C-alpha positions as CSV (number, residue, x, y, z in Angstrom):
1,M,136.7,-0.7,-78.9
2,R,136.8,2.1,-81.2
3,I,133.7,4.1,-82.2
4,A,133.7,6.8,-84.7
5,I,130.8,9.5,-84.4
6,V,130.1,11.4,-87.8
7,G,127.4,13.5,-89.1
8,G,126.6,17.0,-90.9
9,P,127.4,20.2,-89.1
10,G,125.7,21.2,-86.3
11,I,124.4,17.8,-85.3
12,G,126.2,17.8,-81.9
13,K,129.0,15.3,-82.8
14,S,131.4,17.1,-80.4
15,T,129.0,17.1,-77.4
16,L,128.4,13.1,-78.0
17,V,132.1,12.4,-78.1
18,R,132.9,14.4,-75.0
19,Q,129.8,13.0,-73.1
20,L,130.4,9.5,-74.1
21,G,134.2,9.8,-73.3
22,D,133.3,11.1,-69.9
23,L,130.7,8.3,-69.2
24,Y,133.0,5.5,-70.3
25,H,135.9,7.1,-68.4
26,N,138.2,6.5,-71.7
27,G,139.8,8.4,-74.2
28,A,138.0,10.7,-76.6
29,Y,139.2,12.5,-79.7
30,G,137.2,15.6,-81.0
31,E,138.1,17.1,-84.2
32,G,138.4,20.5,-82.6
33,E,136.8,23.7,-83.7
34,K,137.5,27.6,-84.0
35,G,140.7,28.1,-81.6
36,V,141.9,24.8,-82.5
37,W,142.0,24.8,-86.1
38,D,144.6,26.9,-88.3
39,P,142.7,30.3,-88.7
40,R,142.5,29.9,-92.4
41,V,140.4,26.9,-92.4
42,L,137.4,28.3,-91.2
43,E,137.9,31.2,-93.8
44,D,138.5,28.7,-96.7
45,I,135.3,26.6,-95.7
46,A,133.2,29.7,-95.4
47,V,133.7,30.6,-99.0
48,G,134.3,27.2,-100.5
49,R,138.1,28.0,-101.1
50,N,140.9,25.4,-101.2
51,P,138.8,22.3,-101.0
52,V,141.7,20.0,-101.4
53,G,143.6,21.7,-98.7
54,V,140.7,21.7,-96.3
55,T,140.3,18.1,-96.9
56,E,143.8,17.2,-96.5
57,Y,144.0,19.3,-93.2
58,F,140.9,17.2,-91.6
59,A,142.3,14.0,-92.8
60,A,145.7,14.8,-91.4
61,L,143.9,15.7,-88.1
62,Y,141.9,12.4,-87.9
63,D,144.9,10.5,-88.8
64,A,147.0,12.0,-85.9
65,N,144.1,11.0,-83.5
66,Y,143.8,7.6,-84.9
67,R,147.3,6.9,-84.6
68,D,147.6,8.3,-81.0
69,C,144.7,6.2,-80.0
70,V,146.3,3.0,-81.4
71,A,149.3,3.6,-79.2
72,H,147.3,3.7,-76.1
73,D,144.5,1.4,-77.0
74,A,143.9,-1.7,-74.8
75,P,141.6,-4.5,-74.0
76,G,138.3,-3.3,-72.2
77,R,138.6,0.2,-73.6
78,V,136.0,2.1,-75.6
79,V,137.4,5.2,-77.2
80,F,135.4,7.8,-79.5
81,F,136.5,9.7,-82.6
82,E,134.9,12.5,-84.0
83,G,135.3,11.9,-88.0
84,A,136.1,9.1,-90.2
85,R,136.6,8.5,-93.7
86,I,133.0,8.7,-94.5
87,T,133.3,12.3,-92.9
88,L,135.9,13.3,-95.7
89,E,133.8,11.6,-98.5
90,A,130.6,13.1,-97.4
91,H,131.9,16.7,-97.6
92,I,133.1,16.0,-101.3
93,A,129.7,17.1,-102.4
94,E,130.1,20.5,-101.2
95,Y,133.0,21.3,-103.8
96,P,133.0,21.5,-107.8
97,A,133.0,18.2,-109.8
98,E,136.3,19.3,-111.1
99,C,137.9,18.8,-107.5
100,H,136.5,15.4,-107.0
101,A,139.3,13.4,-108.2
102,A,141.8,15.1,-106.2
103,L,139.6,15.1,-103.2
104,H,139.1,11.2,-103.6
105,R,143.2,10.6,-103.5
106,V,143.1,12.7,-100.1
107,V,140.3,10.5,-98.7
108,C,142.4,7.4,-99.3
109,R,144.4,8.5,-96.3
110,G,141.7,7.1,-94.2
111,D,142.0,3.7,-95.7
112,H,143.7,2.0,-92.8
113,W,141.5,3.4,-90.3
114,T,139.3,0.7,-88.7
115,F,136.3,1.3,-86.4
116,D,134.2,-1.3,-84.5
117,R,131.1,1.1,-85.0
118,V,130.5,4.0,-87.1
119,I,127.7,6.1,-85.5
120,V,126.2,8.1,-88.2
121,L,124.1,11.0,-86.5
122,T,121.2,12.5,-89.0
123,S,118.3,14.6,-88.2
124,S,115.7,17.2,-89.5
125,S,117.2,20.9,-90.5
126,A,114.8,22.3,-87.9
127,T,116.9,20.6,-85.1
128,I,120.1,21.9,-86.6
129,E,118.8,25.2,-86.9
130,K,117.5,25.3,-83.1
131,H,121.1,23.8,-82.1
132,I,123.1,26.5,-84.1
133,R,121.1,29.4,-83.0
134,L,121.4,28.1,-79.4
135,R,125.2,27.9,-79.7
136,N,125.5,31.3,-81.4
137,R,129.0,31.2,-82.8
138,P,129.6,34.7,-84.7
139,H,131.4,32.5,-87.4
140,E,128.4,30.6,-88.3
141,L,125.7,31.9,-90.4
142,A,122.5,29.8,-89.5
143,E,121.0,29.8,-93.1
144,N,124.4,28.8,-94.5
145,M,125.1,26.1,-91.9
146,V,121.3,24.8,-92.4
147,R,121.9,24.9,-96.2
148,R,125.5,22.9,-95.9
149,F,123.7,20.5,-93.7
150,R,121.0,19.5,-95.9
151,L,123.6,18.7,-98.7
152,I,126.2,17.1,-96.4
153,D,123.5,14.9,-94.4
154,A,122.0,13.6,-97.6
155,E,125.3,12.2,-98.6
156,F,126.0,10.9,-95.2
157,R,122.9,9.1,-95.3
158,R,124.0,7.5,-98.8
159,L,127.2,6.6,-97.7
160,A,126.2,4.9,-94.5
161,H,124.6,2.0,-96.4
162,R,128.0,1.0,-97.8
163,E,130.2,1.6,-94.7
164,Q,131.4,-1.4,-92.6
165,N,129.8,-1.5,-89.2
166,A,127.7,1.7,-89.5
167,I,124.6,2.5,-87.7
168,L,122.4,5.3,-88.7
169,I,120.7,7.3,-85.6
170,D,118.1,10.0,-86.2
171,R,119.1,12.5,-83.1
172,D,115.7,14.2,-83.3
173,G,114.4,14.6,-79.8
174,M,117.5,13.2,-78.0
175,E,119.6,15.5,-75.9
176,F,123.0,14.3,-75.5
177,H,123.3,16.6,-72.1
178,E,120.9,14.3,-70.5
179,R,121.5,10.7,-69.5
180,S,118.1,9.5,-71.4
181,G,119.9,10.7,-74.5
182,L,123.4,9.3,-74.0
183,D,121.8,5.7,-72.9
184,A,119.4,6.0,-76.3
185,I,122.7,6.4,-78.3
186,V,124.5,3.3,-76.3
187,A,121.4,1.2,-77.0
188,A,120.8,1.9,-80.7
189,A,124.5,1.3,-81.3
190,G,125.0,-1.6,-79.4
191,L,127.8,-0.4,-77.3
192,P,129.0,-2.2,-74.2
193,P,127.6,-1.1,-70.7
194,Y,129.5,1.6,-69.4
195,P,130.9,1.6,-65.7
196,E,128.9,3.2,-63.2
197,I,130.6,5.3,-60.5
198,P,128.6,4.4,-57.2
199,Y,126.6,6.9,-55.4
200,R,125.8,6.6,-52.0
201,D,124.1,8.1,-49.0
202,L,126.8,8.4,-46.2
203,P,126.2,9.2,-42.5
204,C,128.4,12.2,-41.3
């Protein structure tokens, strides 16, 4: 079972992908961040430069993850991905209209990706601002991240209604470092039960 987790910047996709991957004891494919990406990517995103190159870079990253999963997929597994075709589409709104035709051509790279569920995370901008300030990354300016989030979140909400197998989940009040938050996602998305590792009181 392949599950994509998508949403605007700062909403907690990476944390949720890692936590669910650990909870299910299966593979999880994040999109990475600073330190993993080519250093020029963050610079170009920050100033709105090279939109087609940035989008093509993430399309290639998602495609590499997807191809690796297909090669290692097996019955009974639940595999989590950060990012999907809808991610590439939602970010088009950040760029000038004259780039949109070229961007849509790049987005088509995701036409062969198939997911059993696409979890579209959304939230209030207050939640996003709190999480951005908490993680305190020097390359992220909170005001700019919140501005970008509002724009991209609106696109995710719009696109989710036409996305096959998509479920829109408001993550306000959910903490992905808590079991209750993960259980809420599992229930809302209709995911199969995860295997519990038994914990026992044992004598010395």
